[in-house]
mmCIF file of the N, C-alpha and C atoms, coordinates in Angstrom:
data_MODEL
# 
_entry.id   MODEL 
# 
loop_
_atom_site.group_PDB 
_atom_site.id 
_atom_site.type_symbol 
_atom_site.label_atom_id 
_atom_site.label_alt_id 
_atom_site.label_comp_id 
_atom_site.label_asym_id 
_atom_site.label_entity_id 
_atom_site.label_seq_id 
_atom_site.pdbx_PDB_ins_code 
_atom_site.Cartn_x 
_atom_site.Cartn_y 
_atom_site.Cartn_z 
_atom_site.occupancy 
_atom_site.B_iso_or_equiv 
_atom_site.pdbx_formal_charge 
_atom_site.auth_seq_id 
_atom_site.auth_comp_id 
_atom_site.auth_asym_id 
_atom_site.auth_atom_id 
_atom_site.pdbx_PDB_model_num 
ATOM 1   N N  . MET A 1 1  ? 113.857 88.460  68.086 1.00 0.00 ? 1  MET A N  1 
ATOM 2   C CA . MET A 1 1  ? 114.449 88.578  69.400 1.00 0.00 ? 1  MET A CA 1 
ATOM 3   C C  . MET A 1 1  ? 115.738 87.776  69.467 1.00 0.00 ? 1  MET A C  1 
ATOM 4   N N  . ARG A 1 2  ? 115.739 86.600  68.879 1.00 0.00 ? 2  ARG A N  1 
ATOM 5   C CA . ARG A 1 2  ? 116.943 85.773  68.890 1.00 0.00 ? 2  ARG A CA 1 
ATOM 6   C C  . ARG A 1 2  ? 118.076 86.428  68.124 1.00 0.00 ? 2  ARG A C  1 
ATOM 7   N N  . ILE A 1 3  ? 117.714 87.159  67.066 1.00 0.00 ? 3  ILE A N  1 
ATOM 8   C CA . ILE A 1 3  ? 118.736 87.816  66.251 1.00 0.00 ? 3  ILE A CA 1 
ATOM 9   C C  . ILE A 1 3  ? 119.425 88.902  67.074 1.00 0.00 ? 3  ILE A C  1 
ATOM 10  N N  . VAL A 1 4  ? 118.644 89.660  67.823 1.00 0.00 ? 4  VAL A N  1 
ATOM 11  C CA . VAL A 1 4  ? 119.216 90.725  68.654 1.00 0.00 ? 4  VAL A CA 1 
ATOM 12  C C  . VAL A 1 4  ? 120.146 90.122  69.702 1.00 0.00 ? 4  VAL A C  1 
ATOM 13  N N  . LYS A 1 5  ? 119.716 89.039  70.342 1.00 0.00 ? 5  LYS A N  1 
ATOM 14  C CA . LYS A 1 5  ? 120.569 88.383  71.342 1.00 0.00 ? 5  LYS A CA 1 
ATOM 15  C C  . LYS A 1 5  ? 121.854 87.884  70.710 1.00 0.00 ? 5  LYS A C  1 
ATOM 16  N N  . ALA A 1 6  ? 121.744 87.321  69.520 1.00 0.00 ? 6  ALA A N  1 
ATOM 17  C CA . ALA A 1 6  ? 122.937 86.828  68.837 1.00 0.00 ? 6  ALA A CA 1 
ATOM 18  C C  . ALA A 1 6  ? 123.868 87.975  68.478 1.00 0.00 ? 6  ALA A C  1 
ATOM 19  N N  . LEU A 1 7  ? 123.325 89.097  68.018 1.00 0.00 ? 7  LEU A N  1 
ATOM 20  C CA . LEU A 1 7  ? 124.155 90.258  67.688 1.00 0.00 ? 7  LEU A CA 1 
ATOM 21  C C  . LEU A 1 7  ? 124.855 90.811  68.927 1.00 0.00 ? 7  LEU A C  1 
ATOM 22  N N  . VAL A 1 8  ? 124.122 90.868  70.031 1.00 0.00 ? 8  VAL A N  1 
ATOM 23  C CA . VAL A 1 8  ? 124.713 91.381  71.259 1.00 0.00 ? 8  VAL A CA 1 
ATOM 24  C C  . VAL A 1 8  ? 125.822 90.465  71.741 1.00 0.00 ? 8  VAL A C  1 
ATOM 25  N N  . MET A 1 9  ? 125.582 89.174  71.696 1.00 0.00 ? 9  MET A N  1 
ATOM 26  C CA . MET A 1 9  ? 126.564 88.218  72.191 1.00 0.00 ? 9  MET A CA 1 
ATOM 27  C C  . MET A 1 9  ? 127.812 88.187  71.318 1.00 0.00 ? 9  MET A C  1 
ATOM 28  N N  . THR A 1 10 ? 127.679 88.410  70.032 1.00 0.00 ? 10 THR A N  1 
ATOM 29  C CA . THR A 1 10 ? 128.840 88.348  69.152 1.00 0.00 ? 10 THR A CA 1 
ATOM 30  C C  . THR A 1 10 ? 129.530 89.694  69.011 1.00 0.00 ? 10 THR A C  1 
ATOM 31  N N  . GLY A 1 11 ? 128.969 90.740  69.547 1.00 0.00 ? 11 GLY A N  1 
ATOM 32  C CA . GLY A 1 11 ? 129.586 92.048  69.451 1.00 0.00 ? 11 GLY A CA 1 
ATOM 33  C C  . GLY A 1 11 ? 129.229 92.767  68.164 1.00 0.00 ? 11 GLY A C  1 
ATOM 34  N N  . LEU A 1 12 ? 128.419 92.159  67.315 1.00 0.00 ? 12 LEU A N  1 
ATOM 35  C CA . LEU A 1 12 ? 128.034 92.794  66.066 1.00 0.00 ? 12 LEU A CA 1 
ATOM 36  C C  . LEU A 1 12 ? 127.027 93.913  66.288 1.00 0.00 ? 12 LEU A C  1 
ATOM 37  N N  . PHE A 1 13 ? 126.374 93.903  67.429 1.00 0.00 ? 13 PHE A N  1 
ATOM 38  C CA . PHE A 1 13 ? 125.385 94.929  67.724 1.00 0.00 ? 13 PHE A CA 1 
ATOM 39  C C  . PHE A 1 13 ? 126.031 96.304  67.706 1.00 0.00 ? 13 PHE A C  1 
ATOM 40  N N  . ALA A 1 14 ? 127.232 96.407  68.290 1.00 0.00 ? 14 ALA A N  1 
ATOM 41  C CA . ALA A 1 14 ? 127.927 97.695  68.334 1.00 0.00 ? 14 ALA A CA 1 
ATOM 42  C C  . ALA A 1 14 ? 128.294 98.167  66.935 1.00 0.00 ? 14 ALA A C  1 
ATOM 43  N N  . MET A 1 15 ? 128.584 97.243  66.055 1.00 0.00 ? 15 MET A N  1 
ATOM 44  C CA . MET A 1 15 ? 128.908 97.640  64.686 1.00 0.00 ? 15 MET A CA 1 
ATOM 45  C C  . MET A 1 15 ? 127.646 97.971  63.896 1.00 0.00 ? 15 MET A C  1 
ATOM 46  N N  . ALA A 1 16 ? 126.559 97.258  64.155 1.00 0.00 ? 16 ALA A N  1 
ATOM 47  C CA . ALA A 1 16 ? 125.323 97.473  63.412 1.00 0.00 ? 16 ALA A CA 1 
ATOM 48  C C  . ALA A 1 16 ? 124.596 98.736  63.884 1.00 0.00 ? 16 ALA A C  1 
ATOM 49  N N  . TYR A 1 17 ? 124.634 99.012  65.171 1.00 0.00 ? 17 TYR A N  1 
ATOM 50  C CA . TYR A 1 17 ? 123.943 100.162 65.751 1.00 0.00 ? 17 TYR A CA 1 
ATOM 51  C C  . TYR A 1 17 ? 124.898 100.928 66.670 1.00 0.00 ? 17 TYR A C  1 
ATOM 52  N N  . PRO A 1 18 ? 125.854 101.657 66.099 1.00 0.00 ? 18 PRO A N  1 
ATOM 53  C CA . PRO A 1 18 ? 126.833 102.323 66.958 1.00 0.00 ? 18 PRO A CA 1 
ATOM 54  C C  . PRO A 1 18 ? 126.228 103.387 67.863 1.00 0.00 ? 18 PRO A C  1 
ATOM 55  N N  . ALA A 1 19 ? 125.175 104.056 67.400 1.00 0.00 ? 19 ALA A N  1 
ATOM 56  C CA . ALA A 1 19 ? 124.569 105.110 68.224 1.00 0.00 ? 19 ALA A CA 1 
ATOM 57  C C  . ALA A 1 19 ? 123.914 104.523 69.469 1.00 0.00 ? 19 ALA A C  1 
ATOM 58  N N  . LEU A 1 20 ? 123.352 103.333 69.355 1.00 0.00 ? 20 LEU A N  1 
ATOM 59  C CA . LEU A 1 20 ? 122.710 102.704 70.505 1.00 0.00 ? 20 LEU A CA 1 
ATOM 60  C C  . LEU A 1 20 ? 123.719 102.054 71.435 1.00 0.00 ? 20 LEU A C  1 
ATOM 61  N N  . ALA A 1 21 ? 124.849 101.640 70.908 1.00 0.00 ? 21 ALA A N  1 
ATOM 62  C CA . ALA A 1 21 ? 125.825 100.920 71.707 1.00 0.00 ? 21 ALA A CA 1 
ATOM 63  C C  . ALA A 1 21 ? 126.717 101.857 72.515 1.00 0.00 ? 21 ALA A C  1 
ATOM 64  N N  . GLU A 1 22 ? 126.838 103.115 72.089 1.00 0.00 ? 22 GLU A N  1 
ATOM 65  C CA . GLU A 1 22 ? 127.709 104.051 72.795 1.00 0.00 ? 22 GLU A CA 1 
ATOM 66  C C  . GLU A 1 22 ? 127.144 104.380 74.169 1.00 0.00 ? 22 GLU A C  1 
ATOM 67  N N  . ASP A 1 23 ? 128.055 104.560 75.100 1.00 0.00 ? 23 ASP A N  1 
ATOM 68  C CA . ASP A 1 23 ? 127.647 105.029 76.418 1.00 0.00 ? 23 ASP A CA 1 
ATOM 69  C C  . ASP A 1 23 ? 127.587 106.540 76.370 1.00 0.00 ? 23 ASP A C  1 
ATOM 70  N N  . LYS A 1 24 ? 126.384 107.073 76.369 1.00 0.00 ? 24 LYS A N  1 
ATOM 71  C CA . LYS A 1 24 ? 126.206 108.516 76.317 1.00 0.00 ? 24 LYS A CA 1 
ATOM 72  C C  . LYS A 1 24 ? 126.366 109.080 77.721 1.00 0.00 ? 24 LYS A C  1 
ATOM 73  N N  . PRO A 1 25 ? 127.017 110.223 77.840 1.00 0.00 ? 25 PRO A N  1 
ATOM 74  C CA . PRO A 1 25 ? 127.143 110.809 79.172 1.00 0.00 ? 25 PRO A CA 1 
ATOM 75  C C  . PRO A 1 25 ? 125.773 111.232 79.690 1.00 0.00 ? 25 PRO A C  1 
ATOM 76  N N  . LYS A 1 26 ? 125.516 110.895 80.917 1.00 0.00 ? 26 LYS A N  1 
ATOM 77  C CA . LYS A 1 26 ? 124.221 111.236 81.513 1.00 0.00 ? 26 LYS A CA 1 
ATOM 78  C C  . LYS A 1 26 ? 124.260 112.679 82.001 1.00 0.00 ? 26 LYS A C  1 
ATOM 79  N N  . LEU A 1 27 ? 123.179 113.390 81.718 1.00 0.00 ? 27 LEU A N  1 
ATOM 80  C CA . LEU A 1 27 ? 123.068 114.754 82.197 1.00 0.00 ? 27 LEU A CA 1 
ATOM 81  C C  . LEU A 1 27 ? 122.598 114.742 83.644 1.00 0.00 ? 27 LEU A C  1 
ATOM 82  N N  . ASP A 1 28 ? 123.130 115.662 84.408 1.00 0.00 ? 28 ASP A N  1 
ATOM 83  C CA . ASP A 1 28 ? 122.681 115.849 85.774 1.00 0.00 ? 28 ASP A CA 1 
ATOM 84  C C  . ASP A 1 28 ? 121.253 116.382 85.724 1.00 0.00 ? 28 ASP A C  1 
ATOM 85  N N  . ARG A 1 29 ? 120.402 115.941 86.624 1.00 0.00 ? 29 ARG A N  1 
ATOM 86  C CA . ARG A 1 29 ? 119.006 116.391 86.628 1.00 0.00 ? 29 ARG A CA 1 
ATOM 87  C C  . ARG A 1 29 ? 118.894 117.893 86.817 1.00 0.00 ? 29 ARG A C  1 
ATOM 88  N N  . ASN A 1 30 ? 119.893 118.502 87.434 1.00 0.00 ? 30 ASN A N  1 
ATOM 89  C CA . ASN A 1 30 ? 119.862 119.941 87.681 1.00 0.00 ? 30 ASN A CA 1 
ATOM 90  C C  . ASN A 1 30 ? 120.582 120.731 86.600 1.00 0.00 ? 30 ASN A C  1 
ATOM 91  N N  . ASP A 1 31 ? 121.080 120.056 85.589 1.00 0.00 ? 31 ASP A N  1 
ATOM 92  C CA . ASP A 1 31 ? 121.755 120.726 84.477 1.00 0.00 ? 31 ASP A CA 1 
ATOM 93  C C  . ASP A 1 31 ? 120.747 121.606 83.743 1.00 0.00 ? 31 ASP A C  1 
ATOM 94  N N  . PRO A 1 32 ? 121.116 122.851 83.400 1.00 0.00 ? 32 PRO A N  1 
ATOM 95  C CA . PRO A 1 32 ? 120.173 123.731 82.696 1.00 0.00 ? 32 PRO A CA 1 
ATOM 96  C C  . PRO A 1 32 ? 119.709 123.182 81.353 1.00 0.00 ? 32 PRO A C  1 
ATOM 97  N N  . ASN A 1 33 ? 120.483 122.282 80.748 1.00 0.00 ? 33 ASN A N  1 
ATOM 98  C CA . ASN A 1 33 ? 120.108 121.725 79.447 1.00 0.00 ? 33 ASN A CA 1 
ATOM 99  C C  . ASN A 1 33 ? 119.334 120.417 79.551 1.00 0.00 ? 33 ASN A C  1 
ATOM 100 N N  . ALA A 1 34 ? 119.166 119.910 80.755 1.00 0.00 ? 34 ALA A N  1 
ATOM 101 C CA . ALA A 1 34 ? 118.402 118.677 80.936 1.00 0.00 ? 34 ALA A CA 1 
ATOM 102 C C  . ALA A 1 34 ? 116.920 118.969 80.711 1.00 0.00 ? 34 ALA A C  1 
ATOM 103 N N  . THR A 1 35 ? 116.248 118.044 80.068 1.00 0.00 ? 35 THR A N  1 
ATOM 104 C CA . THR A 1 35 ? 114.833 118.227 79.754 1.00 0.00 ? 35 THR A CA 1 
ATOM 105 C C  . THR A 1 35 ? 113.976 117.631 80.865 1.00 0.00 ? 35 THR A C  1 
ATOM 106 N N  . ARG A 1 36 ? 112.960 118.377 81.246 1.00 0.00 ? 36 ARG A N  1 
ATOM 107 C CA . ARG A 1 36 ? 111.989 117.918 82.235 1.00 0.00 ? 36 ARG A CA 1 
ATOM 108 C C  . ARG A 1 36 ? 110.599 118.041 81.649 1.00 0.00 ? 36 ARG A C  1 
ATOM 109 N N  . CYS A 1 37 ? 109.773 117.067 81.942 1.00 0.00 ? 37 CYS A N  1 
ATOM 110 C CA . CYS A 1 37 ? 108.390 117.093 81.476 1.00 0.00 ? 37 CYS A CA 1 
ATOM 111 C C  . CYS A 1 37 ? 107.477 117.244 82.685 1.00 0.00 ? 37 CYS A C  1 
ATOM 112 N N  . ARG A 1 38 ? 106.440 118.037 82.518 1.00 0.00 ? 38 ARG A N  1 
ATOM 113 C CA . ARG A 1 38 ? 105.450 118.246 83.573 1.00 0.00 ? 38 ARG A CA 1 
ATOM 114 C C  . ARG A 1 38 ? 104.067 118.053 82.978 1.00 0.00 ? 38 ARG A C  1 
ATOM 115 N N  . SER A 1 39 ? 103.159 117.560 83.810 1.00 0.00 ? 39 SER A N  1 
ATOM 116 C CA . SER A 1 39 ? 101.777 117.362 83.378 1.00 0.00 ? 39 SER A CA 1 
ATOM 117 C C  . SER A 1 39 ? 100.898 118.428 83.996 1.00 0.00 ? 39 SER A C  1 
ATOM 118 N N  . PHE A 1 40 ? 100.044 119.011 83.175 1.00 0.00 ? 40 PHE A N  1 
ATOM 119 C CA . PHE A 1 40 ? 99.126  120.050 83.613 1.00 0.00 ? 40 PHE A CA 1 
ATOM 120 C C  . PHE A 1 40 ? 97.706  119.621 83.274 1.00 0.00 ? 40 PHE A C  1 
ATOM 121 N N  . PRO A 1 41 ? 96.750  119.851 84.195 1.00 0.00 ? 41 PRO A N  1 
ATOM 122 C CA . PRO A 1 41 ? 95.360  119.490 83.898 1.00 0.00 ? 41 PRO A CA 1 
ATOM 123 C C  . PRO A 1 41 ? 94.808  120.337 82.758 1.00 0.00 ? 41 PRO A C  1 
ATOM 124 N N  . VAL A 1 42 ? 93.966  119.705 81.948 1.00 0.00 ? 42 VAL A N  1 
ATOM 125 C CA . VAL A 1 42 ? 93.326  120.394 80.829 1.00 0.00 ? 42 VAL A CA 1 
ATOM 126 C C  . VAL A 1 42 ? 92.020  120.998 81.325 1.00 0.00 ? 42 VAL A C  1 
ATOM 127 N N  . THR A 1 43 ? 91.830  122.279 81.087 1.00 0.00 ? 43 THR A N  1 
ATOM 128 C CA . THR A 1 43 ? 90.611  122.966 81.521 1.00 0.00 ? 43 THR A CA 1 
ATOM 129 C C  . THR A 1 43 ? 89.384  122.328 80.862 1.00 0.00 ? 43 THR A C  1 
ATOM 130 N N  . GLY A 1 44 ? 88.386  122.006 81.676 1.00 0.00 ? 44 GLY A N  1 
ATOM 131 C CA . GLY A 1 44 ? 87.159  121.406 81.168 1.00 0.00 ? 44 GLY A CA 1 
ATOM 132 C C  . GLY A 1 44 ? 87.162  119.891 81.215 1.00 0.00 ? 44 GLY A C  1 
ATOM 133 N N  . SER A 1 45 ? 88.279  119.299 81.628 1.00 0.00 ? 45 SER A N  1 
ATOM 134 C CA . SER A 1 45 ? 88.345  117.846 81.711 1.00 0.00 ? 45 SER A CA 1 
ATOM 135 C C  . SER A 1 45 ? 88.683  117.448 83.139 1.00 0.00 ? 45 SER A C  1 
ATOM 136 N N  . LEU A 1 46 ? 88.075  116.370 83.594 1.00 0.00 ? 46 LEU A N  1 
ATOM 137 C CA . LEU A 1 46 ? 88.350  115.907 84.948 1.00 0.00 ? 46 LEU A CA 1 
ATOM 138 C C  . LEU A 1 46 ? 89.595  115.040 85.028 1.00 0.00 ? 46 LEU A C  1 
ATOM 139 N N  . VAL A 1 47 ? 89.944  114.360 83.936 1.00 0.00 ? 47 VAL A N  1 
ATOM 140 C CA . VAL A 1 47 ? 91.068  113.427 83.999 1.00 0.00 ? 47 VAL A CA 1 
ATOM 141 C C  . VAL A 1 47 ? 92.174  113.706 82.988 1.00 0.00 ? 47 VAL A C  1 
ATOM 142 N N  . ARG A 1 48 ? 91.901  114.430 81.943 1.00 0.00 ? 48 ARG A N  1 
ATOM 143 C CA . ARG A 1 48 ? 92.882  114.643 80.892 1.00 0.00 ? 48 ARG A CA 1 
ATOM 144 C C  . ARG A 1 48 ? 93.968  115.609 81.358 1.00 0.00 ? 48 ARG A C  1 
ATOM 145 N N  . LYS A 1 49 ? 95.211  115.281 81.009 1.00 0.00 ? 49 LYS A N  1 
ATOM 146 C CA . LYS A 1 49 ? 96.340  116.142 81.334 1.00 0.00 ? 49 LYS A CA 1 
ATOM 147 C C  . LYS A 1 49 ? 97.176  116.355 80.093 1.00 0.00 ? 49 LYS A C  1 
ATOM 148 N N  . GLU A 1 50 ? 97.814  117.507 80.037 1.00 0.00 ? 50 GLU A N  1 
ATOM 149 C CA . GLU A 1 50 ? 98.681  117.841 78.918 1.00 0.00 ? 50 GLU A CA 1 
ATOM 150 C C  . GLU A 1 50 ? 100.124 117.766 79.421 1.00 0.00 ? 50 GLU A C  1 
ATOM 151 N N  . ARG A 1 51 ? 100.968 117.080 78.672 1.00 0.00 ? 51 ARG A N  1 
ATOM 152 C CA . ARG A 1 51 ? 102.372 116.929 79.054 1.00 0.00 ? 51 ARG A CA 1 
ATOM 153 C C  . ARG A 1 51 ? 103.210 117.929 78.266 1.00 0.00 ? 51 ARG A C  1 
ATOM 154 N N  . ILE A 1 52 ? 103.978 118.752 78.985 1.00 0.00 ? 52 ILE A N  1 
ATOM 155 C CA . ILE A 1 52 ? 104.809 119.770 78.360 1.00 0.00 ? 52 ILE A CA 1 
ATOM 156 C C  . ILE A 1 52 ? 106.253 119.526 78.793 1.00 0.00 ? 52 ILE A C  1 
ATOM 157 N N  . CYS A 1 53 ? 107.159 119.477 77.814 1.00 0.00 ? 53 CYS A N  1 
ATOM 158 C CA . CYS A 1 53 ? 108.571 119.239 78.084 1.00 0.00 ? 53 CYS A CA 1 
ATOM 159 C C  . CYS A 1 53 ? 109.384 120.467 77.708 1.00 0.00 ? 53 CYS A C  1 
ATOM 160 N N  . LYS A 1 54 ? 110.253 120.887 78.614 1.00 0.00 ? 54 LYS A N  1 
ATOM 161 C CA . LYS A 1 54 ? 111.143 122.026 78.402 1.00 0.00 ? 54 LYS A CA 1 
ATOM 162 C C  . LYS A 1 54 ? 112.441 121.758 79.158 1.00 0.00 ? 54 LYS A C  1 
ATOM 163 N N  . THR A 1 55 ? 113.465 122.532 78.841 1.00 0.00 ? 55 THR A N  1 
ATOM 164 C CA . THR A 1 55 ? 114.715 122.391 79.582 1.00 0.00 ? 55 THR A CA 1 
ATOM 165 C C  . THR A 1 55 ? 114.564 123.060 80.944 1.00 0.00 ? 55 THR A C  1 
ATOM 166 N N  . ASN A 1 56 ? 115.471 122.717 81.857 1.00 0.00 ? 56 ASN A N  1 
ATOM 167 C CA . ASN A 1 56 ? 115.437 123.337 83.181 1.00 0.00 ? 56 ASN A CA 1 
ATOM 168 C C  . ASN A 1 56 ? 115.570 124.853 83.085 1.00 0.00 ? 56 ASN A C  1 
ATOM 169 N N  . ALA A 1 57 ? 116.393 125.322 82.172 1.00 0.00 ? 57 ALA A N  1 
ATOM 170 C CA . ALA A 1 57 ? 116.571 126.771 82.001 1.00 0.00 ? 57 ALA A CA 1 
ATOM 171 C C  . ALA A 1 57 ? 115.264 127.429 81.557 1.00 0.00 ? 57 ALA A C  1 
ATOM 172 N N  . GLU A 1 58 ? 114.535 126.777 80.654 1.00 0.00 ? 58 GLU A N  1 
ATOM 173 C CA . GLU A 1 58 ? 113.250 127.329 80.202 1.00 0.00 ? 58 GLU A CA 1 
ATOM 174 C C  . GLU A 1 58 ? 112.233 127.347 81.335 1.00 0.00 ? 58 GLU A C  1 
ATOM 175 N N  . TRP A 1 59 ? 112.158 126.259 82.131 1.00 0.00 ? 59 TRP A N  1 
ATOM 176 C CA . TRP A 1 59 ? 111.233 126.220 83.261 1.00 0.00 ? 59 TRP A CA 1 
ATOM 177 C C  . TRP A 1 59 ? 111.584 127.322 84.261 1.00 0.00 ? 59 TRP A C  1 
ATOM 178 N N  . ARG A 1 60 ? 112.885 127.530 84.510 1.00 0.00 ? 60 ARG A N  1 
ATOM 179 C CA . ARG A 1 60 ? 113.315 128.560 85.448 1.00 0.00 ? 60 ARG A CA 1 
ATOM 180 C C  . ARG A 1 60 ? 112.920 129.949 84.941 1.00 0.00 ? 60 ARG A C  1 
ATOM 181 N N  . ALA A 1 61 ? 113.119 130.194 83.642 1.00 0.00 ? 61 ALA A N  1 
ATOM 182 C CA . ALA A 1 61 ? 112.755 131.497 83.066 1.00 0.00 ? 61 ALA A CA 1 
ATOM 183 C C  . ALA A 1 61 ? 111.253 131.739 83.173 1.00 0.00 ? 61 ALA A C  1 
ATOM 184 N N  . ILE A 1 62 ? 110.455 130.718 82.935 1.00 0.00 ? 62 ILE A N  1 
ATOM 185 C CA . ILE A 1 62 ? 108.997 130.839 83.054 1.00 0.00 ? 62 ILE A CA 1 
ATOM 186 C C  . ILE A 1 62 ? 108.611 131.155 84.498 1.00 0.00 ? 62 ILE A C  1 
ATOM 187 N N  . SER A 1 63 ? 109.208 130.462 85.438 1.00 0.00 ? 63 SER A N  1 
ATOM 188 C CA . SER A 1 63 ? 108.909 130.685 86.852 1.00 0.00 ? 63 SER A CA 1 
ATOM 189 C C  . SER A 1 63 ? 109.294 132.098 87.283 1.00 0.00 ? 63 SER A C  1 
ATOM 190 N N  . GLU A 1 64 ? 110.456 132.557 86.838 1.00 0.00 ? 64 GLU A N  1 
ATOM 191 C CA . GLU A 1 64 ? 110.885 133.917 87.193 1.00 0.00 ? 64 GLU A CA 1 
ATOM 192 C C  . GLU A 1 64 ? 109.956 134.968 86.589 1.00 0.00 ? 64 GLU A C  1 
ATOM 193 N N  . GLN A 1 65 ? 109.512 134.753 85.349 1.00 0.00 ? 65 GLN A N  1 
ATOM 194 C CA . GLN A 1 65 ? 108.593 135.699 84.713 1.00 0.00 ? 65 GLN A CA 1 
ATOM 195 C C  . GLN A 1 65 ? 107.257 135.729 85.445 1.00 0.00 ? 65 GLN A C  1 
ATOM 196 N N  . GLN A 1 66 ? 106.773 134.559 85.860 1.00 0.00 ? 66 GLN A N  1 
ATOM 197 C CA . GLN A 1 66 ? 105.510 134.506 86.596 1.00 0.00 ? 66 GLN A CA 1 
ATOM 198 C C  . GLN A 1 66 ? 105.626 135.217 87.940 1.00 0.00 ? 66 GLN A C  1 
ATOM 199 N N  . SER A 1 67 ? 106.778 135.092 88.593 1.00 0.00 ? 67 SER A N  1 
ATOM 200 C CA . SER A 1 67 ? 106.995 135.791 89.861 1.00 0.00 ? 67 SER A CA 1 
ATOM 201 C C  . SER A 1 67 ? 107.016 137.297 89.652 1.00 0.00 ? 67 SER A C  1 
ATOM 202 N N  . ARG A 1 68 ? 107.683 137.756 88.591 1.00 0.00 ? 68 ARG A N  1 
ATOM 203 C CA . ARG A 1 68 ? 107.700 139.195 88.290 1.00 0.00 ? 68 ARG A CA 1 
ATOM 204 C C  . ARG A 1 68 ? 106.295 139.708 87.994 1.00 0.00 ? 68 ARG A C  1 
ATOM 205 N N  . ASP A 1 69 ? 105.530 138.918 87.224 1.00 0.00 ? 69 ASP A N  1 
ATOM 206 C CA . ASP A 1 69 ? 104.155 139.322 86.900 1.00 0.00 ? 69 ASP A CA 1 
ATOM 207 C C  . ASP A 1 69 ? 103.300 139.415 88.165 1.00 0.00 ? 69 ASP A C  1 
ATOM 208 N N  . ALA A 1 70 ? 103.452 138.454 89.077 1.00 0.00 ? 70 ALA A N  1 
ATOM 209 C CA . ALA A 1 70 ? 102.677 138.458 90.316 1.00 0.00 ? 70 ALA A CA 1 
ATOM 210 C C  . ALA A 1 70 ? 103.069 139.652 91.179 1.00 0.00 ? 70 ALA A C  1 
ATOM 211 N N  . ASP A 1 71 ? 104.369 139.922 91.297 1.00 0.00 ? 71 ASP A N  1 
ATOM 212 C CA . ASP A 1 71 ? 104.829 141.082 92.073 1.00 0.00 ? 71 ASP A CA 1 
ATOM 213 C C  . ASP A 1 71 ? 104.294 142.379 91.478 1.00 0.00 ? 71 ASP A C  1 
ATOM 214 N N  . ASP A 1 72 ? 104.316 142.489 90.156 1.00 0.00 ? 72 ASP A N  1 
ATOM 215 C CA . ASP A 1 72 ? 103.819 143.684 89.482 1.00 0.00 ? 72 ASP A CA 1 
ATOM 216 C C  . ASP A 1 72 ? 102.321 143.873 89.750 1.00 0.00 ? 72 ASP A C  1 
ATOM 217 N N  . LEU A 1 73 ? 101.567 142.798 89.700 1.00 0.00 ? 73 LEU A N  1 
ATOM 218 C CA . LEU A 1 73 ? 100.127 142.864 89.959 1.00 0.00 ? 73 LEU A CA 1 
ATOM 219 C C  . LEU A 1 73 ? 99.851  143.320 91.387 1.00 0.00 ? 73 LEU A C  1 
ATOM 220 N N  . ILE A 1 74 ? 100.612 142.797 92.322 1.00 0.00 ? 74 ILE A N  1 
ATOM 221 C CA . ILE A 1 74 ? 100.429 143.187 93.730 1.00 0.00 ? 74 ILE A CA 1 
ATOM 222 C C  . ILE A 1 74 ? 100.775 144.659 93.918 1.00 0.00 ? 74 ILE A C  1 
ATOM 223 N N  . MET A 1 75 ? 101.875 145.101 93.325 1.00 0.00 ? 75 MET A N  1 
ATOM 224 C CA . MET A 1 75 ? 102.277 146.501 93.472 1.00 0.00 ? 75 MET A CA 1 
ATOM 225 C C  . MET A 1 75 ? 101.244 147.446 92.846 1.00 0.00 ? 75 MET A C  1 
ATOM 226 N N  . ARG A 1 76 ? 100.710 147.067 91.689 1.00 0.00 ? 76 ARG A N  1 
ATOM 227 C CA . ARG A 1 76 ? 99.699  147.919 91.046 1.00 0.00 ? 76 ARG A CA 1 
ATOM 228 C C  . ARG A 1 76 ? 98.410  147.959 91.858 1.00 0.00 ? 76 ARG A C  1 
ATOM 229 N N  . SER A 1 77 ? 98.035  146.831 92.453 1.00 0.00 ? 77 SER A N  1 
ATOM 230 C CA . SER A 1 77 ? 96.795  146.820 93.235 1.00 0.00 ? 77 SER A CA 1 
ATOM 231 C C  . SER A 1 77 ? 96.971  147.631 94.518 1.00 0.00 ? 77 SER A C  1 
ATOM 232 N N  . ARG A 1 78 ? 98.158  147.582 95.110 1.00 0.00 ? 78 ARG A N  1 
ATOM 233 C CA . ARG A 1 78 ? 98.410  148.383 96.319 1.00 0.00 ? 78 ARG A CA 1 
ATOM 234 C C  . ARG A 1 78 ? 98.419  149.882 95.970 1.00 0.00 ? 78 ARG A C  1 
ATOM 235 N N  . ALA A 1 79 ? 98.974  150.229 94.831 1.00 0.00 ? 79 ALA A N  1 
ATOM 236 C CA . ALA A 1 79 ? 99.019  151.633 94.432 1.00 0.00 ? 79 ALA A CA 1 
ATOM 237 C C  . ALA A 1 79 ? 97.621  152.166 94.172 1.00 0.00 ? 79 ALA A C  1 
ATOM 238 N N  . GLY A 1 80 ? 96.753  151.339 93.644 1.00 0.00 ? 80 GLY A N  1 
ATOM 239 C CA . GLY A 1 80 ? 95.382  151.750 93.375 1.00 0.00 ? 80 GLY A CA 1 
ATOM 240 C C  . GLY A 1 80 ? 94.552  151.909 94.634 1.00 0.00 ? 80 GLY A C  1 
ATOM 241 N N  . MET A 1 81 ? 94.935  151.220 95.728 1.00 0.00 ? 81 MET A N  1 
ATOM 242 C CA . MET A 1 81 ? 94.194  151.297 96.967 1.00 0.00 ? 81 MET A CA 1 
ATOM 243 C C  . MET A 1 81 ? 94.642  152.474 97.841 1.00 0.00 ? 81 MET A C  1 
ATOM 244 N N  . ASN A 1 82 ? 95.807  153.032 97.547 1.00 0.00 ? 82 ASN A N  1 
ATOM 245 C CA . ASN A 1 82 ? 96.351  154.115 98.344 1.00 0.00 ? 82 ASN A CA 1 
ATOM 246 C C  . ASN A 1 82 ? 95.744  155.447 97.877 1.00 0.00 ? 82 ASN A C  1 
ATOM 247 N N  . PRO A 1 83 ? 94.953  156.106 98.697 1.00 0.00 ? 83 PRO A N  1 
ATOM 248 C CA . PRO A 1 83 ? 94.318  157.360 98.270 1.00 0.00 ? 83 PRO A CA 1 
ATOM 249 C C  . PRO A 1 83 ? 95.310  158.518 98.106 1.00 0.00 ? 83 PRO A C  1 
ATOM 250 N N  . ASN A 1 84 ? 96.503  158.405 98.701 1.00 0.00 ? 84 ASN A N  1 
ATOM 251 C CA . ASN A 1 84 ? 97.490  159.488 98.609 1.00 0.00 ? 84 ASN A CA 1 
ATOM 252 C C  . ASN A 1 84 ? 98.414  159.341 97.424 1.00 0.00 ? 84 ASN A C  1 
ATOM 253 N N  . GLY A 1 85 ? 98.252  158.341 96.584 1.00 0.00 ? 85 GLY A N  1 
ATOM 254 C CA . GLY A 1 85 ? 99.050  158.284 95.389 1.00 0.00 ? 85 GLY A CA 1 
ATOM 255 C C  . GLY A 1 85 ? 99.864  157.116 95.249 1.00 0.00 ? 85 GLY A C  1 
# 
């Protein structure tokens, strides 16, 4: 720990670990390339959860596909209930 403090204070840290010392641009939380993680309950377990990480664009595509699937299911069920076709 003392070595790290000494490196930081003398400026050698930036030379020893340039990737850690650089100021990386922060991604906006709404950026399509920003990664988001969500926890989902595991079937059969009361407390266990599975953590899944995807980009915002991937989450949006999944949500849109699920909406299309739900709309399709509703339309097919309504068509099956209509006796006139």
